[in-house]
C-alpha positions as CSV (number, residue, x, y, z in Angstrom):
1,M,0.0,0.0,0.0
2,A,1.2,3.5,-0.8
3,C,0.0,6.8,0.6
4,V,0.5,10.4,-0.2
5,A,-0.8,13.2,2.1
6,V,-1.3,16.8,1.1
7,N,-2.1,19.4,3.8
8,T,-3.4,23.0,3.1
9,P,-4.6,25.6,5.6
10,T,-8.2,24.7,4.9
11,A,-8.2,21.0,4.1
12,S,-6.2,17.8,4.2
13,L,-6.2,15.4,1.4
14,H,-5.2,11.8,1.8
15,I,-4.4,9.6,-1.2
16,E,-4.4,5.9,-0.5
17,H,-3.4,3.2,-3.0
18,S,-4.9,-0.2,-2.6
19,S,-5.2,-3.3,-4.9
20,Q,-8.4,-1.9,-6.5
21,C,-8.1,1.8,-6.8
22,I,-6.8,5.1,-5.3
23,N,-9.2,6.4,-2.6
24,Y,-9.3,10.0,-1.7
25,S,-10.6,11.3,1.6
26,M,-10.8,14.9,2.7
27,S,-11.4,16.5,6.1
28,V,-13.8,18.9,4.3
29,E,-17.1,17.6,2.9
30,S,-17.5,18.2,-0.9
31,T,-21.2,19.2,-1.5
32,S,-20.9,20.7,-5.0
33,P,-23.5,19.3,-7.4
34,Y,-21.1,19.6,-10.3
35,L,-17.6,20.2,-11.4
36,G,-17.4,22.9,-14.0
37,D,-19.3,26.0,-15.1
38,E,-22.9,24.8,-14.8
39,K,-25.9,26.9,-14.0
40,I,-27.7,26.2,-10.8
41,D,-31.4,26.8,-10.0
42,S,-31.2,27.7,-6.3
43,S,-35.0,27.5,-6.0
44,K,-34.7,23.7,-6.3
45,T,-32.1,23.4,-3.6
46,P,-33.5,25.0,-0.4
47,G,-31.0,26.2,2.2
48,K,-28.3,26.7,-0.4
49,T,-27.5,30.0,-2.0
50,I,-25.6,30.7,-5.3
51,S,-22.7,31.9,-3.2
52,D,-22.6,28.5,-1.5
53,Y,-22.2,26.8,-4.9
54,I,-19.6,29.2,-6.0
55,V,-17.5,28.5,-2.9
56,T,-17.8,24.7,-3.0
57,S,-17.2,24.7,-6.8
58,F,-14.1,26.8,-6.4
59,R,-12.9,24.4,-3.7
60,D,-13.5,21.4,-5.9
61,V,-11.6,22.9,-8.8
62,A,-8.8,24.0,-6.4
63,I,-8.4,20.5,-5.0
64,S,-8.4,19.1,-8.6
65,F,-5.7,21.5,-9.5
66,L,-3.6,20.6,-6.5
67,I,-3.9,16.8,-7.2
68,N,-2.9,17.4,-10.9
69,L,0.0,19.6,-9.8
70,L,1.2,17.0,-7.3
71,S,0.9,14.2,-9.9
72,F,2.8,16.3,-12.5
73,I,5.7,17.0,-10.1
74,L,6.0,13.4,-8.9
75,T,5.7,11.9,-12.3
76,I,8.4,14.2,-13.8
77,A,10.6,13.4,-10.8
78,F,10.1,9.7,-11.5
79,F,10.9,10.2,-15.2
80,L,14.1,12.0,-14.5
81,Q,15.2,9.3,-12.1
82,N,14.4,6.5,-14.6
83,K,15.2,8.2,-18.0
84,P,18.3,5.9,-18.6
85,K,16.1,2.9,-18.1
86,L,13.6,4.1,-20.8
87,D,16.3,5.1,-23.3
88,N,18.3,1.8,-22.9
89,I,15.4,-0.6,-23.7
90,E,15.6,-2.4,-26.9
91,P,12.5,-2.5,-29.2
92,L,11.2,-5.8,-30.6
93,S,12.9,-7.1,-33.8
94,A,10.9,-7.2,-37.0
95,R,10.7,-11.0,-36.7
96,Q,9.4,-10.8,-33.2
97,V,6.7,-8.3,-34.3
98,L,5.5,-10.5,-37.1
99,Q,5.4,-13.6,-34.8
100,A,3.5,-11.6,-32.1
101,E,1.1,-10.3,-34.6
102,K,0.2,-13.8,-35.9
103,Q,-0.3,-15.2,-32.4
104,A,-2.3,-12.2,-31.2
105,K,-4.6,-12.3,-34.3
106,E,-5.4,-16.0,-33.6
107,K,-6.4,-15.1,-30.0
108,I,-8.5,-12.1,-31.0
109,E,-10.3,-14.1,-33.6
110,S,-11.1,-16.8,-31.1
111,L,-12.5,-14.2,-28.7
112,A,-14.5,-12.6,-31.6
113,K,-16.1,-16.0,-32.3
114,K,-17.3,-16.2,-28.6
115,L,-18.7,-12.6,-28.9
116,K,-20.5,-13.5,-32.1
117,D,-22.2,-16.4,-30.4
118,T,-24.1,-13.9,-28.3
119,A,-25.0,-11.6,-31.2
120,G,-28.6,-12.8,-31.3
121,D,-29.0,-11.6,-27.6
122,V,-28.2,-8.0,-28.5
123,S,-31.6,-6.7,-29.3
124,A,-33.0,-3.2,-30.0
125,S,-34.3,-3.2,-26.4
126,V,-30.8,-3.7,-25.1
127,V,-29.5,-0.8,-27.1
128,R,-32.5,1.4,-26.2
129,D,-31.7,0.8,-22.5
130,K,-28.3,2.4,-23.0
131,F,-29.8,5.5,-24.5
132,T,-32.2,5.6,-21.6
133,K,-29.5,5.3,-18.9
134,L,-27.6,8.1,-20.7
135,G,-30.6,10.3,-20.4
136,L,-31.0,10.6,-24.1
137,I,-34.4,8.9,-23.9
138,K,-36.4,10.5,-21.1
139,S,-38.5,8.8,-18.5
140,D,-41.6,9.5,-20.5
141,G,-40.1,7.6,-23.5
142,E,-39.4,10.7,-25.6
143,W,-36.0,11.4,-27.0
144,Y,-34.0,14.3,-25.6
145,S,-33.9,16.1,-28.9
146,D,-35.0,15.7,-32.5
147,K,-31.4,15.4,-33.7
148,I,-30.6,12.5,-31.3
149,K,-33.9,10.9,-32.1
150,S,-33.1,10.9,-35.8
151,F,-29.9,8.9,-35.6
152,G,-31.0,7.0,-32.5
153,E,-34.1,5.5,-34.1
154,K,-32.2,4.6,-37.2
155,L,-29.7,2.6,-35.0
156,L,-32.6,0.9,-33.2
157,K,-34.1,-0.1,-36.5
158,D,-30.7,-1.4,-37.9
159,V,-29.6,-3.5,-34.9
160,D,-29.9,-7.3,-35.4
161,G,-27.6,-10.3,-35.3
162,R,-26.0,-9.4,-38.6
163,Y,-25.4,-5.8,-37.6
164,V,-23.7,-7.0,-34.3
165,E,-21.5,-9.5,-36.1
166,S,-20.4,-6.8,-38.6
167,F,-19.7,-4.4,-35.7
168,I,-17.5,-7.0,-34.0
169,D,-15.6,-7.7,-37.3
170,R,-14.9,-3.9,-37.7
171,A,-13.6,-3.7,-34.1
172,V,-11.4,-6.7,-34.6
173,H,-10.0,-5.4,-37.9
174,A,-9.1,-2.1,-36.3
175,A,-7.3,-3.7,-33.4
176,E,-5.3,-5.9,-35.7
177,E,-3.9,-2.7,-37.4
178,N,-2.0,-1.9,-34.2
179,D,1.3,-3.7,-34.1
180,Y,2.1,-2.4,-30.6
181,L,-1.1,-3.8,-29.3
182,M,-0.6,-7.1,-31.1
183,G,2.8,-7.5,-29.4
184,A,1.3,-6.9,-26.0
185,I,-1.5,-9.4,-26.5
186,S,0.9,-12.0,-27.7
187,E,3.2,-11.6,-24.7
188,I,0.3,-11.8,-22.3
189,M,-1.3,-14.9,-23.8
190,N,2.0,-16.8,-24.2
191,N,3.3,-16.1,-20.7
192,H,0.3,-15.7,-18.4
193,E,-2.3,-18.4,-17.9
194,D,-4.5,-16.3,-15.6
195,T,-5.7,-13.8,-18.2
196,D,-9.0,-15.2,-19.5
197,N,-11.9,-13.7,-17.6
198,T,-14.3,-14.5,-20.5
199,D,-16.4,-16.8,-18.4
200,E,-17.0,-14.1,-15.8
201,Y,-18.2,-11.7,-18.5
202,L,-20.3,-14.2,-20.6
203,K,-23.6,-13.3,-19.0
204,R,-22.7,-9.6,-19.4
205,I,-21.5,-9.7,-23.0
206,P,-24.8,-8.7,-24.6
207,D,-25.1,-5.7,-22.3
208,L,-21.5,-4.7,-22.9
209,I,-21.9,-5.1,-26.7
210,G,-25.1,-3.0,-26.5
211,F,-23.1,-0.2,-24.7
212,A,-20.3,-0.5,-27.3
213,I,-22.7,0.0,-30.2
214,V,-24.3,3.1,-28.6
215,L,-20.9,4.5,-27.6
216,N,-19.6,4.0,-31.2
217,E,-22.6,5.8,-32.8
218,L,-22.5,8.7,-30.3
219,T,-18.8,9.1,-30.7
220,Q,-19.0,9.4,-34.4
221,G,-22.1,11.5,-34.2
222,Q,-20.5,14.0,-31.9
223,A,-17.5,14.2,-34.2
224,D,-19.6,14.7,-37.3
225,D,-22.4,17.0,-36.0
226,I,-21.9,19.7,-33.4
227,D,-25.6,19.8,-32.7
228,I,-25.5,16.2,-31.4
229,L,-22.4,17.0,-29.3
230,E,-24.2,20.1,-27.9
231,D,-27.4,18.2,-27.1
232,C,-25.4,15.5,-25.3
233,L,-23.5,17.9,-23.2
234,K,-26.6,19.8,-22.2
235,C,-28.5,16.6,-21.4
236,W,-25.7,15.2,-19.2
237,R,-25.3,18.5,-17.4
238,E,-29.0,18.5,-16.5
239,Q,-28.9,14.8,-15.5
240,R,-25.8,15.3,-13.4
241,N,-27.3,18.3,-11.5
242,A,-30.5,16.3,-10.9
243,K,-28.6,13.4,-9.3
244,G,-26.4,15.4,-7.0
245,G,-23.3,16.0,-9.2
246,V,-20.4,14.1,-10.6
247,L,-18.6,14.0,-7.2
248,K,-21.4,12.0,-5.7
249,S,-21.7,9.5,-8.6
250,L,-18.0,9.1,-9.5
251,G,-16.1,10.2,-6.5
252,L,-13.2,12.7,-6.5
253,C,-11.0,10.6,-8.8
254,G,-13.7,10.2,-11.4
255,A,-14.7,13.9,-11.0
256,I,-11.1,15.0,-11.8
257,K,-11.0,12.8,-14.9
258,M,-14.4,14.1,-15.9
259,W,-13.2,17.7,-15.5
260,S,-10.0,17.1,-17.4
261,V,-11.9,15.7,-20.4
262,E,-15.0,17.9,-20.3
263,K,-13.3,21.2,-20.5
264,P,-11.4,20.5,-23.7
265,I,-14.5,19.1,-25.3
266,E,-16.5,22.2,-24.4
267,E,-13.7,24.4,-25.8
268,S,-13.6,22.3,-29.0
269,L,-17.3,22.8,-29.5
270,K,-16.8,26.5,-29.2
271,Y,-14.0,26.5,-31.8
272,R,-15.9,24.3,-34.2
273,K,-18.8,26.7,-34.0
274,A,-16.5,29.6,-34.8
275,D,-14.7,27.6,-37.5
276,E,-11.4,28.7,-36.0
277,I,-9.1,26.9,-33.5
278,P,-6.1,28.3,-31.5
279,H,-2.7,27.1,-32.7
280,D,-1.9,25.7,-29.2
281,F,-5.1,23.7,-28.7
282,A,-4.4,20.5,-26.7
283,K,-0.7,21.3,-26.3
284,W,-0.8,21.2,-22.5
285,I,-4.1,19.5,-21.5
286,L,-3.3,16.3,-23.4
287,P,0.1,15.7,-21.7
288,I,-1.5,16.6,-18.3
289,N,-4.3,14.1,-18.9
290,I,-1.7,11.4,-19.7
291,L,0.5,12.3,-16.6
292,E,-2.6,11.9,-14.4
293,A,-2.6,8.2,-15.4
294,C,1.1,7.9,-15.1
295,F,0.9,9.1,-11.5
296,F,-1.7,6.3,-10.8
297,D,0.6,3.8,-12.5
298,I,3.5,4.8,-10.3
299,L,1.5,4.4,-7.1
300,K,0.4,1.0,-8.3
301,G,3.9,-0.1,-9.1
302,N,3.4,-0.2,-12.9
303,F,6.6,1.6,-13.6
304,D,7.1,0.4,-17.2
305,N,3.7,1.6,-18.2
306,A,4.3,4.9,-16.5
307,L,7.5,5.5,-18.4
308,T,5.5,4.7,-21.6
309,G,3.0,7.3,-20.8
310,I,5.7,9.9,-20.1
311,R,7.1,9.1,-23.5
312,L,3.7,9.9,-25.0
313,A,3.4,13.1,-23.0
314,K,6.9,14.3,-24.2
315,N,5.7,13.9,-27.8
316,H,3.0,16.5,-27.3
317,P,0.8,18.2,-30.0
318,G,2.7,20.6,-32.1
319,K,6.2,19.4,-31.2
320,Y,7.2,19.2,-34.8
321,D,4.4,21.3,-36.4
322,A,3.7,25.0,-36.6
323,S,0.4,24.4,-34.9
324,C,-0.9,21.9,-32.5
325,A,-4.3,21.4,-34.1
326,E,-6.3,22.3,-37.2
327,L,-10.0,22.2,-38.4
328,D,-10.8,20.4,-41.6
329,R,-13.6,21.5,-43.9
330,N,-16.0,19.0,-42.2
331,G,-15.4,20.6,-38.8
332,H,-13.2,17.7,-37.5
333,I,-10.3,18.6,-35.3
334,H,-6.9,17.3,-36.4
335,V,-4.3,17.1,-33.6
336,N,-0.7,17.3,-34.9
337,L,1.3,14.7,-33.0
338,P,4.7,13.3,-34.0
339,Q,4.1,10.2,-36.2
340,P,0.4,10.4,-35.5
341,K,-0.5,6.8,-36.5
342,L,2.3,5.3,-34.4
343,W,1.5,7.7,-31.5
344,A,-2.1,6.5,-31.5
345,D,-1.0,2.9,-31.7
346,L,1.2,3.4,-28.6
347,Y,-1.4,5.4,-26.8
348,G,-4.0,2.7,-27.3
349,S,-1.9,-0.1,-25.9
350,W,-0.6,2.1,-23.1
351,N,-4.1,3.2,-22.1
352,M,-5.5,-0.4,-22.3
353,A,-2.7,-1.5,-19.9
354,F,-3.6,1.4,-17.6
355,V,-7.4,0.6,-17.5
356,S,-6.8,-3.1,-17.1
357,Q,-6.3,-2.5,-13.4
358,L,-9.6,-0.7,-12.8
359,V,-12.7,-2.4,-11.5
360,S,-14.7,-0.9,-14.4
361,M,-12.2,-2.3,-16.9
362,P,-14.5,-3.6,-19.6
363,F,-16.2,-0.2,-20.1
364,Y,-12.9,1.6,-20.3
365,M,-11.5,-1.0,-22.7
366,I,-14.6,-0.6,-24.9
367,K,-14.2,3.1,-25.3
368,L,-10.7,2.4,-26.8
369,L,-11.8,-0.5,-29.0
370,V,-15.0,0.8,-30.7
371,P,-14.4,1.4,-34.5
372,A,-15.3,5.1,-34.3
373,V,-12.2,5.5,-32.1
374,N,-9.9,2.7,-33.0
375,D,-10.3,2.6,-36.8
376,Y,-7.9,5.5,-37.3
377,K,-5.5,4.1,-39.8
378,D,-6.7,6.6,-42.5
379,R,-7.4,9.5,-40.1
380,P,-4.9,9.3,-37.2
381,K,-5.0,13.0,-36.5
382,E,-8.6,12.7,-35.5
383,Y,-7.9,9.9,-33.0
384,I,-7.4,11.8,-29.8
385,C,-10.6,13.9,-30.1
386,L,-12.6,10.8,-30.9
387,R,-11.1,9.2,-27.8
388,A,-12.1,12.2,-25.7
389,F,-15.7,12.0,-26.9
390,A,-15.8,8.2,-26.1
391,L,-14.3,8.8,-22.6
392,K,-16.8,11.5,-21.8
393,T,-19.7,9.3,-22.8
394,T,-18.3,6.4,-20.8
395,L,-17.9,8.5,-17.7
396,E,-21.5,9.7,-18.0
397,Y,-22.7,6.1,-18.4
398,L,-20.7,4.9,-15.4
399,A,-22.0,7.7,-13.3
400,V,-25.6,6.4,-13.5
401,L,-24.8,2.6,-13.1
402,K,-25.2,0.8,-9.8
403,E,-22.0,-0.4,-8.2
404,E,-22.7,-4.1,-9.1
405,E,-23.4,-3.1,-12.7
406,K,-20.0,-1.5,-13.3
407,E,-17.7,-3.6,-11.0
408,C,-15.7,-6.4,-12.7
409,T,-12.5,-8.3,-11.9
410,P,-9.5,-6.4,-13.3
411,L,-6.6,-8.2,-14.8
412,P,-4.0,-9.7,-12.4
413,K,-1.2,-7.4,-11.4
414,S,1.4,-9.6,-13.2
415,V,-0.5,-9.2,-16.4
416,T,-0.8,-5.5,-16.2
417,R,2.9,-5.2,-15.4
418,A,3.9,-7.5,-18.3
419,W,1.7,-5.4,-20.6
420,G,3.5,-2.3,-19.4
421,G,6.9,-4.0,-20.1
422,V,5.9,-4.6,-23.7
423,N,4.6,-1.1,-24.0
424,R,8.0,0.2,-22.8
425,C,9.7,-1.7,-25.7
426,S,7.1,-0.2,-28.1
427,A,7.8,3.2,-26.7
428,R,11.5,2.9,-27.6
429,A,10.5,1.7,-31.1
430,Y,8.1,4.6,-31.5
431,Q,10.8,7.1,-30.4
432,N,13.3,5.6,-32.9
433,E,10.7,6.3,-35.7
434,V,10.2,9.9,-34.5
435,D,13.9,10.5,-34.2
436,A,14.6,9.2,-37.6
437,T,12.3,11.7,-39.2
438,A,12.6,14.6,-36.7
439,S,14.9,16.7,-38.9
440,Q,12.3,16.6,-41.7
441,L,9.4,17.3,-39.3
442,L,10.9,20.4,-37.6
443,P,8.9,23.5,-38.6
444,N,11.2,26.1,-40.1
445,G,14.2,24.2,-38.8
446,A,13.3,24.6,-35.2
447,G,11.3,22.4,-32.7
448,A,8.3,23.6,-30.7
């Protein structure tokens, strides 16, 4: 067990690491119904004034800032101490990569067959239930908005066994395009016998696939249509306030993650509406988001995976480009990362190793594997924004689930650490590719 304590004149914060999660406890009670700039109707909350909400909201954001600052400092210190270890690792050889890819594909296709066996159990009613839990279908059975109704009803009409099988095939094909992920899966399957939790999840597979299908459609819809994104954000803000806020439903750890992904999404909506985006968009928030996870990995003893995350954070948006992000003519945000396809490959495997230790692992894995996010081979610069949309929706979904609905057995520690070890080798291979082309990538002959 590892602990970190932070004391301020007004509050004390205790961070405790256990086998399941990091628990936060404070000597002050957090009563804010939200985390962010949300409007509050004081008439619906007797005994509380607007000033009360301002104070508690400021406190929540201040605590979030302190935790992020602490994680940033400790993670950087860890990196400086272990930098030689990261630089000296040898990447897999080309032969090893090909062998790993073949073995991993066999395992994935075997798993896909098991999933397809349940395709007939994924009905329109299962999919409709996910829209309802997300608040996009209201308690009276009406859709939240006409825009969401339009694409939601089309999905409900299309869902059948054939649709589900095609969806699984698309997800499998996208995963197989990631050599780093294939290498990790091969290592795990060959050297760890305690990795198959399929039997535990069998009775939940139709429910998980139903969530994956809705998540996939919402993610792509939010990327393609700002009205869908705006309606979703408004709906979830209202739902969150009605249920007592994100702190109550997700806890401080989840609330910090929600805040760190929600703010960039709200900003991206504003820029898409204006058809103009700042040149430094995502330059800092993306590395900070990654370092949050690295801090968690360090506390859990997953040092190789933490070093991989730090490598990703170092290769930040705009490092070798004149701007960090751009808007295309369809309103999609393109984030300029060094070797964007390989960066996304490494991020996907790194983040999967990270979430493999969480009790809600299947849901967090799904948001990385749905085709709308993971099928980025021909559009790698759109990857990170699509991943943000999927994470936001997943957090909103987890916020309304009962504890028994979202808790699952995470992967064994040995598996997570082995996965991190392969990721560290992949991080070295990725950096080699970046370094080989860095001189050609430098904007105007100078790095950013």
